[in-house]
N, C-alpha and C positions, 0 to 999 in steps of 0.2 A: 614327699607326693601326698600322702595322706591326709598333713593339714590344706595342701591347698582346695584338697574333693571335700576338705568340711565348709571351706568357706563358701564355698560356692552352692554346696547346698544346705545351707543354716536356715531352720526356719524362723520364721519374720518375728514370731511368738518368743523369740530367743535372741534375738537382735538386739546390738546397742542403739542408743539415738546417733552414736558416730557412723555405726554400721548399715543403718537405715538411711543415714544423709550420703552415704557411699553409693545404693543402692540406687536411690532413687535418681543420681546424678547421673550411673550408667545406664540407668533401665533408660532413663531418658532421651539418654544421645542416641541409645540402638532403635528405640522404637519409635521414636519421632514426637511424641509429644506424651499427655500428661494422663489419655483418656483409658490405657489398659488397666483392667482389672488389677495387676500384679501391684501397681503404682499404687493405686486406690488403696490397697490393702496396706502397705506399705505406712501409707499418709497416716491410715486409720490410727496403727500400731502407734506413729510417734506420736500424735497428739493424749493417747489415753499414756503414752511413757511421759511426755510433759505434764499433762495432768493430775499423776502423782506426784512431782518433785512439787 
């Protein structure tokens, strides 16, 4: 149970690219769009990680 809670409350700064992609997909479906602040932060973090590679 603690693993599920950890995954649910994981900070964006500590997510991997795969976790960010999954979070974007899930949030887009549940929030009906890509304009939420949470999704914008996820996209910014994804761009940061891709720029480092």
